[in-house]
C-alpha positions in Angstrom: 297.6 102.0 78.7 297.0 102.2 75.0 293.5 103.2 73.8 293.0 99.9 72.0 293.8 97.8 75.1 290.7 97.3 77.2 292.2 94.8 79.7 292.9 96.2 83.1 296.5 97.1 83.7 297.3 96.3 87.4 299.3 99.5 87.7 296.2 101.6 86.9 294.0 100.0 89.6 293.3 102.1 92.6 291.0 102.0 95.6 288.1 104.4 95.4 286.3 106.1 98.2 283.3 104.2 99.6 280.0 105.9 98.8 277.9 106.5 102.0 274.2 107.3 101.9 272.4 108.9 104.8 268.8 108.0 105.4 266.2 108.3 108.1 262.8 109.9 109.0 262.2 113.5 108.0 263.0 115.2 111.4 265.6 112.9 112.8 268.6 115.0 111.8 270.0 113.6 108.5 271.0 117.0 107.2 272.4 118.3 110.5 274.5 115.2 110.9 276.1 115.7 107.5 276.6 119.4 108.3 278.3 118.3 111.6 280.6 115.9 109.8 281.6 118.7 107.4 281.8 121.3 110.2 283.9 119.1 112.5 286.5 118.8 109.7 286.5 122.5 109.1 287.0 123.2 112.9 290.1 120.9 112.7 291.6 123.5 110.4 291.0 121.3 107.4 288.7 123.5 105.4 290.6 122.8 102.2 290.7 119.1 102.7 286.9 118.6 102.7 285.7 119.0 99.2 282.1 119.8 98.3 281.1 117.8 95.3 277.8 118.0 93.4 275.3 116.2 95.7 278.2 114.7 97.7 280.9 115.6 100.3 284.4 114.0 100.2 286.0 113.5 103.6 289.6 112.3 103.1 291.2 109.7 105.4 293.6 112.2 107.2 290.6 114.4 108.0 288.6 111.3 109.3 291.7 110.4 111.4 292.0 114.0 112.8 288.3 114.2 113.7 288.3 110.6 115.2 291.5 111.3 117.2 292.9 108.2 119.0 290.0 106.1 117.5 291.7 105.9 114.1 295.3 105.1 113.1 295.5 106.2 109.5 298.2 103.6 108.8 295.6 100.9 109.3 293.7 102.1 106.2 294.4 102.2 102.5 291.0 103.4 101.4 291.2 107.2 100.6 288.3 108.4 102.8 284.5 108.6 102.6 282.1 110.1 100.1 278.9 111.2 101.7 275.8 111.5 99.4 274.0 114.5 100.7 271.4 115.6 98.2 268.5 116.7 100.4 265.2 115.2 99.5 266.8 112.0 98.4 265.7 110.0 101.3 264.8 107.5 98.6 268.5 107.6 97.8 269.6 104.0 98.4 267.1 103.0 95.8 269.3 104.8 93.3 271.2 102.1 91.5 274.6 101.2 90.3 275.5 98.1 88.3 274.0 95.2 90.2 272.7 96.9 93.3 272.4 100.1 95.3 274.6 103.1 94.5 275.6 103.4 98.1 278.2 101.0 99.4 277.2 101.6 103.0 274.6 103.6 104.7 273.9 105.5 107.9 270.3 105.1 109.2 269.7 108.2 111.4 267.1 107.6 114.2 266.1 110.2 116.8 266.9 108.3 120.0 264.0 110.0 121.8 261.5 109.4 119.0 262.4 105.9 117.9 261.2 104.3 114.7 258.9 106.2 112.4 257.3 105.3 109.0 260.3 106.5 107.0 262.7 104.6 109.3 260.9 101.4 108.6 260.8 102.2 104.9 264.5 103.0 104.8 265.3 99.7 106.5 263.2 97.8 104.0 265.0 99.4 101.1 268.4 98.7 102.7 267.5 95.1 103.2 266.2 94.7 99.7 269.3 96.2 98.2 271.6 94.3 100.6 273.3 97.5 101.7 275.2 97.2 104.9 274.4 100.0 107.4 275.1 101.4 110.8 272.5 103.2 113.0 273.3 106.7 114.2 271.2 107.1 117.4 270.9 110.9 117.1 270.0 113.7 119.6 271.6 112.1 122.7 272.1 115.8 123.8 268.3 116.0 124.4 268.3 113.4 127.1 267.2 115.1 130.3 270.3 115.9 132.4 272.8 115.4 129.6 276.0 117.3 130.0 277.5 117.8 126.5 281.2 117.4 125.6 281.7 118.9 122.2 283.0 116.5 119.5 284.0 113.9 122.1 284.1 110.2 121.3 280.9 108.6 122.8 282.5 106.5 125.5 284.4 109.5 127.0 281.3 111.6 127.1 279.1 108.7 128.3 281.4 108.0 131.2 281.3 111.7 132.2 277.5 111.8 132.5 275.5 111.4 135.7 274.1 107.9 136.5 270.6 109.3 135.8 271.4 110.6 132.3 273.3 107.4 131.5 270.4 105.2 132.5 268.0 107.3 130.6 270.1 107.0 127.5 270.6 103.2 128.1 266.8 102.8 128.2 266.3 104.6 124.9 269.2 102.7 123.2 267.8 99.3 124.3 264.3 100.3 123.0 266.0 101.2 119.7 267.9 97.8 119.6 264.5 96.2 120.3 262.9 98.0 117.4 265.7 96.8 115.1 265.1 93.3 116.3 261.4 93.6 115.4 262.5 94.4 111.9 264.6 91.3 111.8 268.0 92.8 112.6 270.3 91.7 115.4 271.9 94.9 116.7 274.0 96.2 119.6 276.1 99.2 120.6 278.9 99.3 118.1 281.8 98.6 120.5 280.1 95.3 121.5 279.6 94.0 118.0 282.1 91.2 117.1 280.9 90.6 113.5 279.4 93.5 111.6 278.3 91.1 108.9 275.9 89.5 111.4 275.0 92.4 113.6 274.1 96.1 113.1 276.2 98.5 115.1 274.4 101.3 116.9 276.4 104.5 117.4 275.0 107.1 119.8 275.6 110.6 118.4 274.6 114.2 118.6 274.5 116.2 115.4 274.3 119.4 117.5 277.3 118.8 119.8 279.4 116.4 117.6 279.5 113.8 120.4 279.8 110.3 118.8 280.7 111.8 115.4 284.3 110.5 115.8 282.9 107.0 116.5 280.6 107.1 113.5 283.4 108.0 111.1 285.6 105.3 112.6 282.9 102.6 112.2 282.2 103.6 108.6 285.9 103.6 107.8 286.5 100.3 109.6 283.6 98.5 107.9 284.6 99.8 104.5 288.2 98.8 104.9 287.4 95.4 106.3 284.5 94.2 104.2 284.5 96.3 101.0 288.1 96.8 100.0 287.8 94.4 97.0 284.7 96.2 95.8 286.5 99.5 96.0 289.2 98.4 93.4 288.6 100.3 90.2 290.5 100.9 87.0 291.3 104.6 87.4 292.0 105.2 83.8 289.0 103.1 82.5 285.8 104.6 81.0 283.7 106.2 83.7 280.5 104.6 85.0 278.0 106.5 87.2 274.4 107.1 88.2 272.2 110.2 87.6 271.2 111.9 90.9 269.1 114.7 89.4 268.4 116.4 86.1 268.5 120.2 86.4 268.4 123.2 84.2 271.5 125.3 84.8 271.8 128.9 83.6 274.1 129.1 80.7 274.2 125.3 80.2 270.6 124.2 79.7 269.7 120.7 81.0 272.5 119.1 83.0 272.8 115.9 85.0 274.2 115.6 88.6 276.0 112.4 88.6 277.8 110.2 91.2 280.7 108.5 89.4 281.6 105.2 91.0 284.1 103.8 88.4 286.8 105.1 86.0 287.0 108.6 84.7 285.1 111.0 82.5 286.7 113.8 80.5 285.5 116.9 78.7 284.5 116.3 75.0 284.0 112.5 75.6 280.9 110.7 74.2 278.6 109.4 77.0 275.4 107.3 77.0 272.8 108.3 79.6 269.5 106.4 80.4 266.5 108.4 79.2 262.8 108.2 79.7 262.4 106.7 76.2 265.7 105.6 74.7 269.3 105.9 75.9 270.7 109.4 75.1 274.0 109.5 73.2 275.7 112.9 73.6 279.1 114.6 74.0 280.3 116.2 77.3 280.3 120.0 76.9 281.5 120.7 80.4 282.4 118.9 83.6 281.5 121.1 86.6 282.3 120.9 90.3 281.4 123.4 93.0 283.8 126.2 93.8 285.6 126.1 97.1 283.5 127.8 99.8 286.0 130.8 99.9 285.2 131.7 96.3 281.5 131.4 96.5 281.1 135.1 95.7 282.4 134.5 92.2 280.2 134.8 89.1 279.6 131.1 88.7 279.0 128.6 91.4 281.0 126.1 89.4 284.5 125.4 88.3 285.1 123.7 85.0 287.4 120.7 85.2 289.0 118.6 82.4 288.7 115.2 84.1 287.0 113.6 87.1 287.8 110.2 88.6 285.7 107.9 90.8 284.3 108.2 93.4 283.0 111.7 92.9 279.9 113.8 92.5 279.9 116.1 89.5 277.6 118.0 87.1 277.8 117.1 83.4 276.6 119.7 80.8 275.8 118.2 77.4 273.2 118.5 74.7 269.9 116.5 74.7 269.8 115.8 78.4 266.2 116.9 78.9 264.9 113.3 78.9 267.6 112.0 81.2 266.2 110.1 84.1 267.1 110.3 87.8 268.6 106.9 88.9 269.6 106.0 85.3 273.1 104.8 84.4 275.8 107.1 82.8 278.5 105.4 80.8 281.6 106.9 79.0 282.1 105.3 75.6 285.8 106.0 75.1 287.5 103.1 73.2 284.4 100.8 73.0 281.8 100.2 70.3 279.0 102.7 70.9 276.3 100.1 70.3 277.8 97.9 73.0 277.6 100.8 75.5 274.0 101.5 74.5 273.2 97.8 75.1 274.9 97.9 78.5 272.7 100.9 79.5 269.6 99.3 78.2 270.4 96.1 80.1 270.8 98.0 83.3 267.5 99.8 82.7 265.8 96.5 81.8 266.6 95.3 85.4 264.2 98.0 86.6 261.5 97.2 84.0 258.2 97.2 85.9 255.8 94.6 84.7 252.5 96.2 83.7 249.0 94.9 83.1 246.3 95.8 80.7 244.4 97.5 83.5 245.8 99.1 86.7 247.0 102.3 88.3 249.5 104.8 86.9 252.7 105.1 89.0 255.2 108.1 89.0 258.3 108.3 91.1 261.3 110.6 91.5 264.0 108.1 90.5 264.4 104.8 88.8 265.2 103.2 92.2 262.2 104.5 93.9 260.1 103.4 91.0 261.4 99.9 91.5 260.7 100.1 95.2 257.1 101.3 94.4 256.6 98.5 92.0 257.8 95.9 94.6 255.5 97.3 97.2 252.5 97.4 94.8 253.2 93.8 93.7 253.2 92.7 97.3 249.8 94.5 97.9 248.5 92.9 94.6 247.8 96.2 93.0 248.2 96.1 89.2 250.1 98.8 87.4 249.2 100.0 83.9 252.1 102.4 83.5 255.2 103.3 85.6 257.6 106.2 84.9 260.1 108.5 86.5 259.0 112.2 86.6 256.3 114.6 87.7 252.6 113.8 87.2 251.8 115.2 83.7 248.6 115.6 81.7 249.3 112.5 79.7 249.4 110.4 82.9 245.9 111.7 83.7 244.8 110.7 80.1 246.0 107.2 80.7 244.4 106.9 84.1 241.1 108.2 82.9 240.7 105.4 80.3 240.6 102.6 83.0 237.4 100.6 83.0 237.3 100.1 86.8 236.9 103.4 88.7 239.4 102.2 91.3 242.1 102.2 88.6 241.4 105.7 87.5 244.1 106.8 89.9 247.8 108.0 89.9 250.2 107.2 92.7 253.0 109.7 92.9 256.1 109.1 95.1 258.1 112.2 95.9 256.9 114.0 92.7 255.0 117.2 91.9 251.8 117.5 89.9 252.0 119.8 87.0 249.3 122.5 87.0 247.6 121.3 83.7 247.6 117.7 85.1 245.9 118.8 88.3 243.2 120.7 86.3 242.6 117.8 84.0 242.4 115.3 86.9 239.6 117.3 88.4 237.7 117.4 85.1 238.1 113.7 84.4 237.5 112.4 88.0 241.1 110.9 88.2 242.3 110.6 91.8 245.9 111.5 92.5 247.6 110.1 95.6 251.0 111.6 96.7 253.3 110.7 99.6 257.0 110.5 100.3 256.7 107.2 102.2 256.0 104.3 99.9 253.9 102.1 102.3 251.8 105.1 103.4 251.0 105.7 99.7 250.0 102.1 99.3 247.9 102.3 102.5 246.1 105.5 101.3 245.3 103.8 98.0 244.0 100.6 99.8 241.7 102.7 102.0 240.4 104.4 98.9 239.7 101.1 97.3 237.9 99.8 100.4 235.8 102.9 100.7 234.9 102.7 97.0 233.9 99.1 97.3 231.9 99.8 100.4 230.0 102.6 98.7 229.4 100.3 95.7 228.1 97.5 97.9 225.8 100.0 99.7 224.4 101.3 96.4 223.7 97.7 95.3 222.1 96.8 98.7 219.9 99.9 98.4 218.7 98.7 95.0 218.2 95.0 95.8 215.3 93.2 97.4 216.3 92.2 100.9 215.2 88.9 102.6 212.4 89.2 105.1 209.6 87.2 106.7 206.6 88.5 108.8 203.5 87.2 110.4 200.0 88.7 110.4 198.9 89.2 114.0 195.6 87.9 115.2 192.8 90.5 115.7 195.0 93.2 114.0 193.2 93.7 110.7 192.5 97.4 110.4 191.2 97.3 106.8 190.4 94.2 104.6 191.4 95.5 101.2 192.3 98.3 98.8 194.9 98.2 100.4 194.7 95.6 103.2 196.1 97.2 106.4 197.3 94.7 109.0 199.4 94.6 112.2 202.4 92.3 111.7 205.5 91.1 113.5 208.8 90.9 111.6 210.1 87.4 112.3 213.4 87.9 110.5 215.3 90.1 108.0 214.0 93.4 106.7 210.5 94.4 105.5 210.8 97.4 103.1 208.3 99.7 101.5 207.4 98.8 97.8 208.6 95.2 98.2 206.6 92.4 96.6 205.0 90.0 99.1 204.6 86.2 98.6 203.0 83.3 100.4 204.5 79.8 100.2 202.2 77.1 99.1 204.4 74.1 99.7 207.7 75.1 98.1 206.1 77.5 95.6 206.0 81.2 96.4 202.7 82.8 95.2 202.7 86.6 94.9 199.9 88.2 96.9 200.6 91.9 96.5 203.0 94.9 97.2 203.7 96.8 100.4 202.4 100.3 100.0 203.2 101.7 103.4 204.7 100.9 106.9 203.7 102.6 110.1 205.4 102.3 113.5 203.5 103.9 116.3 201.6 106.1 113.9 204.8 107.3 112.1 205.5 106.4 108.5 208.8 104.4 108.2 210.6 103.0 105.1 211.5 99.7 106.6 211.1 97.5 109.7 213.7 95.0 111.0 213.5 91.7 112.9 211.5 91.9 116.1 209.5 95.0 115.2 205.7 95.1 115.4 204.3 97.5 112.7 201.2 98.1 110.7 201.6 97.4 107.0 199.5 98.4 104.0 199.5 95.6 101.3 198.1 96.4 97.9 196.4 93.4 96.2 195.0 90.9 98.6 191.9 90.8 100.8 192.2 89.6 104.4 190.1 86.4 104.7 190.6 85.4 101.0 194.2 85.5 99.7 195.7 86.1 103.2 194.5 85.2 106.7 195.4 86.5 110.2 198.2 84.3 111.5 199.7 83.8 108.0 203.4 83.9 107.5 204.3 86.0 104.5 207.7 86.5 102.7 209.4 89.3 100.8 209.6 87.9 97.3 213.2 87.7 96.0 213.7 87.9 92.2 216.1 85.0 91.3 218.8 87.4 90.1 218.7 89.3 93.5 218.8 86.1 95.5 222.0 85.0 93.5 223.8 88.4 94.1 222.8 88.2 97.8 224.2 84.7 98.2 227.3 85.0 96.1 228.5 88.6 96.5 226.7 90.2 99.5 226.4 87.5 102.1 229.0 89.2 104.2 227.3 92.6 103.9 223.9 91.7 105.2 222.9 90.9 108.9 222.9 87.3 110.2 219.1 87.1 110.4 218.8 88.2 106.8 221.3 85.5 105.8 219.2 83.0 107.7 215.9 84.0 106.0 217.7 84.0 102.6 218.9 80.4 103.2 215.4 79.2 104.1 214.0 80.9 101.0 216.7 79.4 98.8 216.2 75.9 100.4 212.4 76.1 99.7 212.9 77.2 96.0 215.7 74.6 95.4 213.5 71.7 96.6 211.4 72.6 93.6 214.2 73.6 91.3 217.8 72.6 92.4 219.4 75.2 90.2 217.3 78.2 91.4 219.5 81.2 92.1 222.7 79.5 91.1 
């Protein structure tokens, strides 16, 4: 294929390996399952066949076939095998993107069969659903079922048939619970050998990452699904310019900033020009070195990496090149080769624009570990109607605190960090400027924590307002309970409704006109000073201003005088926060005032 010809020559098309992501709750065995898949192949005397990539493990078809035994006939397949993404800590991994969707072609959702669905399980399912990634469920830890008798590396039906009735029924019970939990999340699922159409139903594969039971089945199902439903998507131009996604940006001794990349199309060669998505603008740079891990046997050598001249998809590799400090996890990587550099920059910008988070003038600051998880965070916050003022990939830095501290509303003086660290300077500055930082590695828990904080803040705010606002109240002077006529008048009263507080102004309605008679100077209940008295209480009250027998009489009904502004706040903002009897008194008070002036308190 000549360098000028950019059309695809049919002879250069080839089928690439499907990319498999492994997700699940933190203790449910993602890493041990991957270790087992690698280990099973090594046991089969295939140590050389399994290749460790950067952030990925390639398992070729003949190895899959050997591990799966009679379950797989290699002649049924023309896909070259499976590439497992295995960067630990990337449980947010399916949110890493490729052109037009998730980077993974297919996923394994690992669920501990004895523990069922956990927060990260639900989150993983939401992400898979949103990115339309097909998946199978690995119902892990079947070896922990009481009475289970393990058969190392055996296909699941063989080992299942060999168990006691009791162990079998215990497993069945757990599996049906799991299928029920999938159903609650909107997925029709069944044990994989009963599934007729994997496009309509999710296959559940019982496995043990410890004993290897069910691992042959898992590999078979992944291979079968990929071959049957994804073959067309696996067709790539092997000699075309490479396209990939950044997994991580890392400093590497001797190379400076490097990017770990999963290549899903074409090839990349040493010395080629590449365009990489950055935190500000796309980075244009030249490949200094392509690195892949050394085979396990040579791990004692000086460097952990071998330099290679060329890498083809699908593969995990490390690219060393200048100016990669601002590269972004989840961002696209494109080889320029025989294309116009400006076109490639535009392509990278277009892909980044798909993840543009819409921001508001006022809102919270969001930081996430990858572009994909930033997108997932933005979706979750939009659903929860939480505005975002700024959203970026990377750890929480001092400038994030500066942005958060300028928010007008205290509830927006916050930073939500998903799967990221807080730099020391940022932590110190946040304390000084009262900026709240929330961090979690489960998106919806992060949103819940923030929601709780908002509710608490609003409650505290309402309480402060309520403390400083006149509260509705009505009380009656009891007959024969005048203890002092004036300076101040001290009388026994019954609170008919609402709240009578110390220092409140007291009025008496003459028709619909409240006439102020004085101020409450003190309240005593059974000889003890109290600050307020509620409905139904009988207390003695000192009122500064009136004289009993002149301005007020025994038997009179008196009201707590409400300033118009307070009445308006109570009716429009705090009606839900005051007791029902106070609401009732407020309503009568407003009705009386509005007979005189229809717009009073509005």
